[in-house]
DRENTOR-981244 format. One line per 3 residues: number of its first residue (from 0); for each residue x, y, z of N, C-alpha, C. Coordinates in nm, 3 decimals. Last residue first. Example, Ala and Ser with C-alpha at 12.3 -4.5 7.8 and 13.67 -1.06 7.14 Angstrom:
<recs>
1> 1.285 -0.225 0.708 1.367 -0.106 0.714 1.290 0.003 0.787 | 1.319 -0.569 0.780 1.230 -0.450 0.780 1.320 -0.330 0.780 $
</recs>
This chain:
<recs>
75> 0.188 1.809 0.880 0.143 1.829 0.989 0.219 1.817 1.107 | 0.287 1.776 0.635 0.288 1.918 0.654 0.221 1.908 0.795 | 0.342 1.515 0.473 0.190 1.584 0.482 0.189 1.709 0.537 $
72> 0.609 1.475 0.465 0.552 1.497 0.342 0.416 1.521 0.360 | 0.703 1.468 0.718 0.769 1.558 0.652 0.671 1.584 0.526 | 0.616 1.169 0.776 0.569 1.294 0.866 0.585 1.441 0.775 $
69> 0.598 0.995 0.508 0.666 1.039 0.621 0.594 1.167 0.685 | 0.439 0.943 0.307 0.534 0.838 0.337 0.609 0.866 0.443 | 0.090 0.990 0.315 0.230 1.027 0.320 0.325 0.935 0.357 $
66> -0.177 0.935 0.393 -0.115 0.850 0.277 0.010 0.883 0.269 | -0.350 0.942 0.699 -0.267 0.997 0.628 -0.181 0.910 0.530 | -0.531 0.864 0.888 -0.583 0.828 0.746 -0.464 0.894 0.647 $
63> -0.405 0.965 1.128 -0.444 0.827 1.123 -0.456 0.774 0.975 | -0.346 1.229 1.162 -0.284 1.154 1.076 -0.304 1.009 1.060 | -0.512 1.359 1.372 -0.562 1.355 1.227 -0.461 1.274 1.111 $
60> -0.509 1.041 1.570 -0.504 1.181 1.540 -0.547 1.205 1.410 | -0.531 0.769 1.638 -0.664 0.877 1.698 -0.629 1.012 1.669 | -0.313 0.652 1.527 -0.453 0.616 1.495 -0.575 0.705 1.550 $
57> -0.118 0.778 1.679 -0.118 0.824 1.557 -0.277 0.785 1.496 | -0.188 0.844 2.007 -0.174 0.736 1.927 -0.210 0.805 1.783 | -0.070 0.925 2.373 -0.140 0.961 2.228 -0.105 0.841 2.153 $
54> -0.064 1.028 2.685 -0.089 0.905 2.586 -0.146 0.977 2.450 | 0.142 1.167 2.932 0.031 1.206 2.809 0.032 1.092 2.732 | 0.174 1.221 3.283 0.159 1.098 3.173 0.065 1.164 3.065 $
51> 0.316 1.493 3.435 0.197 1.417 3.401 0.197 1.325 3.299 | 0.542 1.659 3.456 0.564 1.502 3.496 0.425 1.425 3.490 | 0.554 1.899 3.392 0.511 1.888 3.529 0.502 1.743 3.560 $
48> 0.471 1.837 3.031 0.505 1.939 3.147 0.445 1.898 3.310 | 0.451 1.467 3.008 0.436 1.603 2.969 0.475 1.717 3.077 | 0.609 1.177 2.933 0.587 1.272 3.030 0.586 1.399 3.007 $
45> 0.431 0.947 2.704 0.529 1.039 2.748 0.507 1.106 2.859 | 0.363 0.660 2.512 0.342 0.725 2.642 0.450 0.792 2.680 | 0.212 0.595 2.202 0.346 0.587 2.297 0.286 0.667 2.422 $
42> 0.125 0.371 1.928 0.106 0.435 2.031 0.227 0.471 2.101 | 0.108 0.376 1.582 0.174 0.355 1.679 0.148 0.423 1.804 | 0.061 0.287 1.243 0.027 0.359 1.344 0.102 0.303 1.460 $
39> 0.284 0.301 0.960 0.226 0.214 1.061 0.165 0.309 1.167 | 0.246 0.354 0.614 0.314 0.432 0.757 0.209 0.350 0.869 | 0.368 0.109 0.393 0.279 0.183 0.450 0.304 0.272 0.616 $
36> 0.542 0.066 0.119 0.542 0.047 0.266 0.461 0.165 0.319 | 0.430 -0.089 -0.187 0.460 0.021 -0.103 0.437 -0.007 0.026 | 0.524 -0.319 -0.421 0.431 -0.305 -0.311 0.511 -0.164 -0.245 $
33> 0.557 -0.552 -0.682 0.553 -0.424 -0.662 0.457 -0.368 -0.565 | 0.566 -0.823 -0.701 0.672 -0.769 -0.626 0.634 -0.613 -0.597 | 0.293 -1.029 -0.625 0.338 -0.938 -0.691 0.457 -0.868 -0.616 $
30> 0.147 -1.257 -0.520 0.295 -1.280 -0.550 0.368 -1.157 -0.609 | -0.102 -1.223 -0.413 -0.083 -1.248 -0.570 0.062 -1.280 -0.625 | -0.085 -1.280 -0.128 -0.184 -1.303 -0.197 -0.191 -1.315 -0.338 $
27> 0.169 -1.191 -0.008 0.138 -1.322 -0.008 0.030 -1.373 -0.093 | 0.379 -0.949 -0.229 0.247 -0.971 -0.187 0.229 -1.140 -0.148 | 0.716 -0.954 -0.132 0.629 -0.986 -0.204 0.486 -1.018 -0.171 $
24> 1.004 -0.736 -0.033 0.890 -0.815 0.002 0.797 -0.857 -0.104 | 1.335 -0.778 -0.064 1.271 -0.709 -0.118 1.126 -0.811 -0.081 | 1.608 -0.751 0.184 1.525 -0.839 0.122 1.408 -0.778 0.056 $
21> 1.822 -0.656 0.300 1.774 -0.581 0.171 1.692 -0.672 0.094 | 1.717 -0.733 0.617 1.846 -0.685 0.546 1.789 -0.609 0.433 | 1.441 -0.888 0.644 1.587 -0.911 0.676 1.681 -0.861 0.575 $
18> 1.112 -0.815 0.765 1.224 -0.771 0.655 1.357 -0.809 0.731 | 0.826 -0.943 0.803 0.930 -0.935 0.884 1.043 -0.947 0.759 | 0.517 -0.780 0.708 0.619 -0.857 0.655 0.755 -0.821 0.767 $
15> 0.165 -0.735 0.666 0.282 -0.714 0.733 0.397 -0.808 0.691 | -0.042 -0.597 0.390 0.000 -0.734 0.467 0.130 -0.666 0.552 | -0.335 -0.553 0.157 -0.224 -0.508 0.264 -0.185 -0.625 0.365 $
12> -0.401 -0.548 -0.180 -0.381 -0.629 -0.058 -0.274 -0.555 0.044 | -0.394 -0.455 -0.417 -0.429 -0.375 -0.335 -0.425 -0.421 -0.178 | -0.246 -0.599 -0.656 -0.397 -0.631 -0.600 -0.466 -0.560 -0.493 $
9> -0.026 -0.416 -0.718 -0.125 -0.497 -0.804 -0.247 -0.531 -0.781 | 0.060 -0.303 -0.520 0.007 -0.219 -0.612 -0.064 -0.306 -0.723 | 0.016 -0.406 -0.170 0.042 -0.443 -0.297 -0.006 -0.351 -0.419 $
6> 0.135 -0.240 0.117 0.017 -0.277 0.014 0.058 -0.293 -0.130 | 0.271 -0.320 0.436 0.289 -0.279 0.299 0.147 -0.308 0.223 | 0.454 -0.265 0.729 0.327 -0.301 0.658 0.329 -0.255 0.532 $
3> 0.722 -0.449 0.888 0.676 -0.341 0.792 0.542 -0.372 0.742 | 0.935 -0.538 1.167 0.827 -0.589 1.093 0.721 -0.454 1.028 | 1.283 -0.565 1.160 1.155 -0.490 1.192 1.039 -0.555 1.099 $
0> 1.524 -0.742 1.357 1.461 -0.730 1.223 1.328 -0.656 1.226 $
</recs>
């Protein structure tokens, strides 16, 4: 079961919630059911050309403040 990040459209509170199947998340602060899923920052390590380790994080890139719902939505 994945943990997703959400923002409540009613009060603006950002929260994380473990989601089971088709379960609809609700804001833990105000109980609002209208929430939008946020793009989570994640880090990864990958092998670059020649085998050297390359580290990156969405939080440190230009995409860290992106409000698009997917990478295809922002054009980067």
